[in-house]
C-alpha positions as CSV (number, residue, x, y, z in Angstrom):
1,X,12.7,-0.1,-1.6
2,X,13.7,2.1,-4.2
3,X,15.9,4.8,-3.4
4,X,16.1,8.1,-5.0
5,X,12.5,9.1,-4.8
6,X,11.7,8.0,-1.4
7,X,13.5,7.1,1.5
8,X,16.2,8.7,3.3
9,X,18.7,7.9,5.8
10,X,18.2,8.7,9.3
11,X,21.5,8.9,10.8
12,X,23.2,7.2,13.7
13,X,25.5,8.4,16.3
14,X,28.7,6.6,16.2
15,X,32.0,7.9,17.5
16,X,34.8,6.3,15.8
17,X,38.4,6.3,16.8
18,X,41.0,6.2,14.2
19,X,44.5,5.7,15.1
20,X,45.0,3.1,12.5
21,X,42.4,1.3,10.4
22,X,42.9,-2.2,9.1
23,X,40.8,-4.0,6.5
24,X,40.0,-7.7,6.7
25,X,37.9,-9.7,4.5
26,X,34.9,-11.2,6.3
27,X,32.8,-14.2,5.3
28,X,31.2,-14.1,1.9
29,X,33.7,-11.6,0.5
30,X,32.4,-8.8,2.7
31,X,34.7,-6.0,3.7
32,X,35.1,-5.2,7.3
33,X,36.5,-1.8,8.3
34,X,38.3,-2.2,11.6
35,X,39.3,0.7,13.8
36,X,41.8,0.5,16.6
37,X,41.5,3.1,19.2
38,X,44.1,5.6,20.1
39,X,42.2,7.4,22.7
40,X,40.2,5.9,25.6
41,X,38.2,7.3,28.4
42,X,36.0,5.9,31.0
43,X,32.4,6.2,29.9
44,X,30.7,5.8,33.3
45,X,27.4,5.3,31.5
46,X,24.9,2.6,31.8
47,X,27.1,-0.1,30.6
48,X,30.2,0.9,32.6
49,X,33.7,0.0,31.7
50,X,35.9,1.7,29.1
51,X,34.7,2.7,25.7
52,X,36.5,4.2,22.8
53,X,35.9,7.8,22.0
54,X,36.7,9.5,18.7
55,X,40.1,11.0,18.6
56,X,39.1,12.7,15.3
57,X,36.0,12.7,13.2
58,X,35.8,9.8,10.9
59,X,33.5,9.8,7.9
60,X,30.9,7.2,8.7
61,X,28.8,7.5,5.6
62,X,28.1,9.5,2.4
63,X,25.2,11.9,2.3
64,X,23.8,13.0,-1.0
65,X,20.7,15.2,-1.8
66,X,17.7,13.1,-2.8
67,X,17.2,14.2,-6.4
68,X,14.0,12.1,-6.8
69,X,12.1,14.0,-4.2
70,X,12.7,17.2,-6.1
71,X,11.2,15.9,-9.3
72,X,7.5,16.4,-8.8
73,X,6.5,17.4,-12.3
74,X,8.3,15.0,-14.6
75,X,6.1,14.5,-17.8
76,X,4.8,11.0,-18.2
77,X,6.8,10.5,-21.4
78,X,10.1,11.1,-19.6
79,X,9.5,9.2,-16.4
80,X,10.9,5.9,-17.4
81,X,14.2,7.5,-18.6
82,X,14.3,9.7,-15.5
83,X,13.7,6.8,-13.2
84,X,16.6,4.9,-14.9
85,X,18.9,7.9,-14.3
86,X,17.8,8.1,-10.6
87,X,18.7,4.5,-10.3
88,X,22.1,5.3,-11.8
89,X,22.5,8.0,-9.0
90,X,21.8,5.3,-6.4
91,X,24.3,3.0,-8.0
92,X,26.9,5.7,-7.8
93,X,26.3,6.3,-4.1
94,X,26.6,2.6,-3.4
95,X,29.9,2.4,-5.2
96,X,31.2,5.5,-3.5
97,X,30.2,4.1,-0.1
98,X,31.9,0.8,-0.8
99,X,35.0,2.8,-1.8
100,X,34.7,4.7,1.6
101,X,34.4,1.4,3.5
102,X,37.5,-0.2,1.9
103,X,39.9,2.7,2.2
104,X,39.9,3.4,5.9
105,X,43.7,3.0,6.2
106,X,44.3,5.5,3.4
107,X,41.9,7.9,5.1
108,X,43.8,7.9,8.3
109,X,47.0,8.8,6.5
110,X,45.5,11.6,4.3
111,X,42.9,14.0,5.6
112,X,41.9,15.0,2.1
113,X,41.6,11.4,0.8
114,X,37.8,11.2,1.1
115,X,37.2,14.6,-0.6
116,X,39.7,14.2,-3.4
117,X,39.3,10.5,-4.3
118,X,35.7,9.8,-3.4
119,X,33.5,12.9,-3.1
120,X,34.8,15.0,-5.9
121,X,34.7,12.3,-8.5
122,X,31.2,11.4,-7.3
123,X,30.1,15.0,-7.7
124,X,31.3,15.0,-11.3
125,X,29.6,11.8,-12.1
126,X,26.4,13.0,-10.5
127,X,26.5,16.2,-12.5
128,X,26.6,14.3,-15.7
129,X,23.5,12.4,-14.8
130,X,21.7,15.6,-13.6
131,X,22.5,17.1,-17.0
132,X,20.9,14.0,-18.7
133,X,17.8,14.3,-16.5
134,X,17.3,17.9,-17.5
135,X,17.6,17.0,-21.1
136,X,15.1,14.1,-20.7
137,X,12.6,16.4,-19.1
138,X,13.0,19.4,-21.5
139,X,12.9,17.3,-24.7
140,X,9.3,16.3,-24.0
141,X,8.3,19.9,-23.1
142,X,8.8,19.8,-19.4
143,X,10.6,22.1,-17.1
144,X,13.4,20.8,-14.9
145,X,13.8,22.3,-11.4
146,X,16.1,25.4,-11.6
147,X,18.2,24.2,-8.6
148,X,18.9,20.8,-10.0
149,X,22.6,21.5,-10.4
150,X,22.9,22.2,-6.7
151,X,22.1,18.6,-5.9
152,X,25.4,17.2,-7.4
153,X,27.5,17.7,-4.3
154,X,27.6,15.0,-1.6
155,X,29.2,15.2,1.8
156,X,31.0,12.8,4.1
157,X,29.0,12.5,7.3
158,X,31.0,12.0,10.5
159,X,30.0,9.2,12.8
160,X,28.7,11.6,15.5
161,X,26.3,13.2,13.1
162,X,24.6,10.1,11.7
163,X,21.5,10.2,13.9
164,X,18.3,12.1,12.9
165,X,18.4,15.7,14.2
166,X,22.0,15.2,15.2
167,X,21.2,13.3,18.4
168,X,24.1,11.2,19.7
169,X,23.3,7.7,20.5
170,X,19.6,8.3,20.9
171,X,20.1,9.8,24.3
172,X,17.5,12.5,23.7
173,X,13.9,11.8,24.6
174,X,11.1,12.8,22.3
175,X,11.0,15.7,19.9
176,X,10.9,14.0,16.5
177,X,7.6,14.1,14.6
178,X,6.9,11.9,11.6
179,X,6.3,14.7,9.2
180,X,2.8,15.1,10.5
181,X,1.9,11.6,9.4
182,X,-1.0,10.1,11.3
183,X,-0.8,6.6,12.4
184,X,-4.0,4.7,12.7
185,X,-5.0,1.3,13.8
186,X,-3.8,1.8,17.3
187,X,-0.2,2.3,16.3
188,X,0.1,5.9,17.4
189,X,2.3,8.6,16.1
190,X,6.1,8.4,16.3
191,X,6.3,11.7,18.1
192,X,9.1,10.6,20.3
193,X,12.4,8.9,19.8
194,X,11.7,6.8,22.9
195,X,15.5,6.6,23.2
196,X,15.8,6.4,27.0
197,X,18.1,3.6,28.1
198,X,20.9,5.3,26.1
199,X,24.1,6.3,27.7
200,X,26.2,4.1,25.4
201,X,29.2,5.5,23.8
202,X,29.3,4.5,20.1
203,X,33.1,4.7,19.9
204,X,34.6,1.6,18.4
205,X,31.3,-0.3,18.3
206,X,32.1,-4.0,18.0
207,X,30.5,-6.0,15.2
208,X,29.5,-9.6,15.7
209,X,32.2,-12.2,15.4
210,X,34.7,-10.1,17.4
211,X,35.2,-7.5,14.7
212,X,35.8,-4.1,16.2
213,X,34.2,-1.9,13.6
214,X,33.8,1.9,13.9
215,X,30.4,1.7,12.2
216,X,29.4,-1.6,13.9
217,X,27.6,-4.5,12.5
218,X,28.6,-7.8,10.9
219,X,29.5,-6.1,7.6
220,X,30.9,-2.9,9.1
221,X,28.0,-0.7,8.2
222,X,25.7,-1.0,11.3
223,X,23.7,-1.3,13.3
224,X,25.4,-0.2,16.5
225,X,24.5,-0.4,20.2
226,X,22.8,3.0,20.2
227,X,20.4,1.7,17.6
228,X,18.8,-0.5,20.3
229,X,16.8,0.2,23.4
230,X,15.2,-1.9,26.1
231,X,11.6,-1.3,25.5
232,X,10.7,-1.7,29.2
233,X,12.7,1.5,29.9
234,X,10.9,3.7,27.3
235,X,8.1,6.0,28.5
236,X,4.7,5.5,26.7
237,X,4.6,7.6,23.6
238,X,1.5,6.4,21.7
239,X,-1.0,9.1,21.2
240,X,-4.8,8.6,21.0
241,X,-6.4,8.1,17.7
242,X,-8.8,10.7,16.3
243,X,-12.4,10.2,17.5
244,X,-14.8,8.7,15.0
245,X,-17.4,11.1,13.7
246,X,-21.0,10.0,13.1
247,X,-20.1,9.4,9.4
248,X,-16.9,7.4,10.1
249,X,-16.2,4.3,8.1
250,X,-15.6,1.9,11.0
251,X,-15.2,-1.4,9.1
252,X,-12.2,-3.5,8.4
253,X,-11.2,-5.8,5.6
254,X,-8.5,-8.4,6.3
255,X,-6.6,-10.2,3.5
256,X,-4.6,-13.3,4.4
257,X,-1.5,-13.6,2.1
258,X,1.0,-15.6,4.2
259,X,4.4,-14.7,5.5
260,X,6.5,-15.4,2.4
261,X,7.3,-18.9,3.6
262,X,8.1,-19.8,0.0
263,X,10.9,-17.2,0.1
264,X,9.8,-15.1,-2.8
265,X,12.6,-12.5,-2.8
266,X,14.4,-10.0,-5.1
267,X,16.4,-6.8,-4.8
268,X,14.4,-4.9,-7.4
269,X,11.8,-2.1,-6.9
270,X,9.4,-1.9,-9.8
271,X,7.8,1.3,-8.4
272,X,10.9,3.3,-8.0
273,X,13.3,1.8,-10.5
274,X,11.2,0.0,-13.2
275,X,13.4,-2.0,-15.6
276,X,16.5,-1.7,-13.3
277,X,17.9,-5.0,-11.9
278,X,18.9,-4.5,-8.2
279,X,17.2,-1.1,-8.2
280,X,16.5,-1.4,-4.4
281,X,20.1,-2.5,-3.4
282,X,18.5,-4.6,-0.7
283,X,16.3,-7.7,-0.5
284,X,12.5,-7.7,-0.2
285,X,9.9,-10.2,1.0
286,X,6.9,-10.4,-1.3
287,X,3.4,-11.6,-0.5
288,X,0.3,-11.4,-2.6
289,X,1.3,-11.1,-6.3
290,X,4.0,-13.7,-7.1
291,X,5.4,-12.2,-10.3
292,X,6.7,-8.8,-9.2
293,X,10.2,-7.8,-10.3
294,X,11.8,-4.8,-12.0
295,X,10.5,-5.8,-15.4
296,X,6.8,-6.5,-14.5
297,X,4.2,-4.2,-16.0
298,X,0.5,-3.6,-15.3
299,X,-0.3,-6.3,-17.9
300,X,2.0,-8.9,-16.3
301,X,0.7,-8.0,-12.8
302,X,-2.6,-9.5,-13.8
303,X,-0.9,-12.8,-14.7
304,X,1.1,-13.1,-11.5
305,X,-1.1,-15.3,-9.4
306,X,-1.4,-14.7,-5.6
307,X,-0.3,-16.1,-2.3
308,X,-3.5,-14.6,-0.8
309,X,-6.4,-16.8,0.2
310,X,-8.7,-14.5,-1.8
311,X,-7.4,-15.1,-5.3
312,X,-9.0,-11.9,-6.4
313,X,-6.3,-10.1,-4.4
314,X,-3.4,-9.9,-6.8
315,X,-2.0,-6.9,-5.0
316,X,1.7,-6.8,-4.3
317,X,2.8,-6.3,-0.6
318,X,6.6,-6.1,-0.2
319,X,9.0,-4.9,2.4
320,X,12.8,-5.1,3.2
321,X,13.7,-8.4,5.0
322,X,15.0,-8.4,8.6
323,X,18.2,-10.2,9.3
324,X,19.9,-11.4,12.5
325,X,23.6,-10.6,12.5
326,X,24.8,-13.6,14.4
327,X,27.8,-14.3,12.3
328,X,25.9,-16.5,9.8
329,X,25.3,-15.8,6.1
330,X,22.4,-16.5,3.9
331,X,21.9,-17.5,0.3
332,X,22.8,-14.0,-1.0
333,X,26.0,-13.5,0.8
334,X,27.9,-12.9,-2.5
335,X,25.1,-11.2,-4.4
336,X,24.2,-7.6,-5.3
337,X,21.7,-6.3,-2.8
338,X,22.9,-8.9,-0.3
339,X,26.4,-9.4,1.2
340,X,28.1,-7.4,-1.6
341,X,26.2,-4.4,-0.3
342,X,26.4,-4.9,3.4
343,X,23.1,-6.8,3.9
344,X,24.3,-9.8,5.9
345,X,23.1,-12.3,8.4
346,X,20.3,-14.9,8.5
347,X,17.1,-13.8,6.9
348,X,14.1,-14.0,9.2
349,X,10.6,-15.0,8.0
350,X,7.8,-13.3,10.0
351,X,5.8,-15.6,12.2
352,X,2.7,-13.4,11.4
353,X,1.9,-11.0,8.6
354,X,-1.4,-9.3,9.2
355,X,-2.7,-7.2,6.3
356,X,-5.8,-5.1,7.0
357,X,-7.7,-2.2,5.4
358,X,-9.3,0.2,7.8
359,X,-11.6,3.2,7.3
360,X,-11.6,6.9,8.0
361,X,-12.6,8.4,11.3
362,X,-14.3,11.3,9.5
363,X,-16.3,9.8,6.6
364,X,-16.7,7.3,3.9
365,X,-13.9,6.0,1.7
366,X,-13.7,5.5,-2.1
367,X,-12.3,2.4,-3.7
368,X,-8.6,2.3,-4.5
369,X,-7.9,2.6,-8.2
370,X,-6.4,-0.3,-10.1
371,X,-2.6,-0.2,-10.1
372,X,-2.3,2.4,-7.4
373,X,1.2,2.5,-6.1
374,X,2.1,3.6,-2.6
375,X,5.4,3.7,-0.7
376,X,5.3,4.5,3.0
377,X,8.4,5.5,5.0
378,X,11.8,6.5,3.7
379,X,14.7,4.1,3.0
380,X,17.2,7.0,3.2
381,X,16.4,8.7,6.5
382,X,20.0,8.4,7.7
383,X,21.0,11.1,5.2
384,X,17.6,12.7,4.5
385,X,16.3,13.2,8.0
386,X,12.9,12.1,9.4
387,X,10.4,14.1,7.3
388,X,9.2,11.0,5.5
389,X,10.0,8.4,8.1
390,X,7.1,6.1,9.0
391,X,8.8,3.3,10.8
392,X,7.1,1.7,13.8
393,X,9.0,-0.8,15.9
394,X,7.6,-2.3,19.1
395,X,7.1,-5.6,21.0
396,X,4.1,-7.7,21.6
397,X,2.5,-6.5,24.8
398,X,3.8,-3.0,24.3
399,X,2.2,-1.9,20.9
400,X,-0.4,0.3,22.4
401,X,2.1,2.0,24.7
402,X,5.4,2.4,22.8
403,X,6.3,2.8,19.2
404,X,9.8,3.5,18.1
405,X,11.1,5.2,14.9
406,X,14.8,5.6,15.5
407,X,15.7,2.5,17.5
408,X,15.1,-1.2,17.4
409,X,13.4,-2.6,20.5
410,X,15.0,-5.2,22.8
411,X,11.9,-7.1,23.9
412,X,11.5,-8.9,27.2
413,X,11.4,-12.6,27.5
414,X,8.3,-14.0,25.9
415,X,7.7,-10.9,23.8
416,X,8.2,-10.8,20.0
417,X,9.4,-7.9,17.8
418,X,6.7,-6.1,15.8
419,X,7.1,-3.8,12.9
420,X,4.0,-2.0,11.8
421,X,3.1,0.2,8.8
422,X,0.1,2.5,8.3
423,X,0.0,3.7,4.7
424,X,-1.2,7.0,3.4
425,X,-5.0,7.1,3.3
426,X,-5.7,10.1,1.1
427,X,-5.6,10.0,-2.7
428,X,-5.6,12.8,-5.2
429,X,-8.5,11.1,-7.1
430,X,-6.6,11.1,-10.4
431,X,-3.2,9.5,-10.4
432,X,-2.1,6.0,-9.6
433,X,1.5,7.2,-9.2
434,X,3.5,10.4,-9.3
435,X,7.0,11.4,-10.4
436,X,8.4,11.2,-6.9
437,X,6.0,8.4,-5.9
438,X,4.6,10.5,-3.0
439,X,2.6,13.5,-4.1
440,X,-0.4,11.5,-5.4
441,X,-1.2,10.2,-1.9
442,X,-1.0,11.8,1.5
443,X,-1.6,11.2,5.2
444,X,-4.7,12.5,6.9
445,X,-4.3,15.4,9.2
446,X,-4.3,15.1,13.0
447,X,-8.1,15.0,13.0
448,X,-8.3,12.3,10.4
449,X,-9.3,14.6,7.5
450,X,-7.9,14.5,3.9
451,X,-6.8,18.0,2.8
452,X,-6.4,19.8,-0.6
453,X,-9.3,18.0,-2.3
454,X,-7.8,14.5,-1.7
455,X,-10.2,11.6,-1.2
456,X,-10.2,9.1,1.7
457,X,-9.3,5.6,0.6
458,X,-9.2,2.4,2.7
459,X,-6.0,2.7,4.7
460,X,-3.7,-0.3,4.3
461,X,-2.1,-1.4,7.6
462,X,0.4,-4.1,8.0
463,X,1.7,-5.8,11.2
464,X,4.8,-8.1,10.9
465,X,5.8,-10.2,13.9
466,X,9.2,-11.8,14.4
467,X,10.7,-14.3,16.8
468,X,14.1,-12.7,17.6
469,X,16.4,-13.6,20.4
470,X,17.1,-10.2,22.1
471,X,20.4,-8.6,21.3
472,X,22.7,-8.0,24.2
473,X,24.4,-4.7,25.0
474,X,27.5,-4.3,27.0
475,X,30.3,-1.7,27.1
476,X,28.8,0.2,24.2
477,X,28.7,-2.8,22.0
478,X,25.8,-4.9,20.6
479,X,26.0,-8.6,20.0
480,X,23.6,-10.7,17.8
481,X,22.0,-7.5,16.5
482,X,19.0,-7.6,14.1
483,X,18.4,-5.0,11.4
484,X,16.3,-4.2,8.4
485,X,17.9,-4.5,5.0
486,X,18.8,-1.1,3.4
487,X,21.1,0.8,1.1
488,X,24.7,0.3,2.3
489,X,25.3,3.9,3.2
490,X,22.1,4.0,5.4
491,X,23.9,2.0,8.1
492,X,20.9,-0.2,8.8
493,X,19.1,2.4,10.9
494,X,15.7,1.5,12.3
495,X,14.1,4.7,10.8
496,X,14.9,3.5,7.3
497,X,12.2,0.9,7.4
498,X,9.6,1.3,4.7
499,X,6.9,-0.7,2.8
500,X,5.6,-0.9,-0.7
501,X,2.2,-1.6,-2.2
502,X,0.6,-2.0,-5.6
503,X,-3.2,-2.4,-5.7
504,X,-4.1,-5.1,-8.1
505,X,-7.6,-6.7,-7.8
506,X,-10.1,-8.7,-9.8
507,X,-13.7,-9.6,-9.3
508,X,-14.7,-6.1,-8.1
509,X,-12.6,-6.6,-5.0
510,X,-11.6,-3.0,-4.6
511,X,-15.2,-1.9,-4.4
512,X,-16.0,-4.8,-2.0
513,X,-13.2,-3.6,0.3
514,X,-14.5,0.0,0.3
515,X,-18.1,-1.1,0.8
516,X,-17.2,-3.4,3.7
517,X,-15.3,-0.6,5.4
518,X,-18.1,1.9,4.8
519,X,-20.8,-0.4,6.2
520,X,-18.8,-0.9,9.4
521,X,-18.4,-4.6,8.8
522,X,-15.4,-6.8,9.6
523,X,-14.7,-8.7,6.4
524,X,-12.0,-11.0,5.1
């Protein structure tokens, strides 16, 4: 997904020890940052044994203000240029993170290294782009936010502060709310972290293949043991859905578009970074429209063909791939957005991809407009916090009881991993997109009502099911982890999961979907 205007990074809790740091090249030209502990203490936690604790705070990742979210009133004439500059900001963060990951040895010798050689130059480069954004907005008669200059500065985030809300290792139960976002279709609200089963110490998390990495993971940028939880040890946290009123639109419309078995992938994001190659910095699965990339336009969307059984459904449904970090590499191990940016391991194809439109519990819906764009979730929660998070992770047999936002589930034998998305279901009635790709749509309130004059539209829900051998946790380490692709500095946190959609239909299909839902029918 695109970066600047949407997702944020939800942090992890890793305590890294740094007596000396060594760099070794891993498979596919990847950089591994290895930390060798100088301080040990007995953890006595769930996993027993000794675990490494941080002797001093190490910078685990780079946190930069999300400029795109601030730009809510960019004139249409300036949006393409501004989106290009936002993509440049993302590229700068990626480059700075890569510099961070490959200079661990220098960082242990010089306490000011990160600030002087990574963060300060990054601030100066960001300021230049912010100045250009202001010019692009004002030259077409717009007004740039007055506090734009305050967004230039980035910070280095220590390992023990890289979890949402500052929790360490997900050992706190509950308390996080998904920004008031209502989840329908039986998926519940992510009102809890569900992080029970914690107790692991993240110090010196070991990556697969025997690499002891302070930030864990096969590429040295996550995930870590604290990012996983045995779902059987999580208390039920799914809340009841709003009751249907007499006027509720109770129908459903299912579109069958496959699981991307033909491996239609790219690392672009035409919504967030149109015209920018590798604008997402991670790989997407695409179903539905088959011609979506950074350079596609509304005109070319209509020529894209579709993987859907209903050929009038030319909509684009795309999401970050899931990989298993078992020491293997995939086709993109040396590519931008792939191994070069810390997205490593074997790409998994879902065994099921269920795409369904559902109605509103409080009334009728209006048809989605042609070319409506919606992004749900936030790819940058590790650094942005959970305000826009909308990740739902669970296991078959547990979906109506437990939904996780900040951790990946370890499913029991015979159960499959499930990731679910419930998109925004309220539309402003005018715009198919907005400058920050969020404000033209919204979630219904807790009662299922659209606010501020927004209109209810069919709610897009998606359910992706994966066959994944459960990771194993021992001594604060995870082996054979799985994780969603993301921006390298987001550390592959579960909360960074997100999904993208462009509504493209022919043959009056948008109206047929709305009518089916309003009549209470189950259509496909």
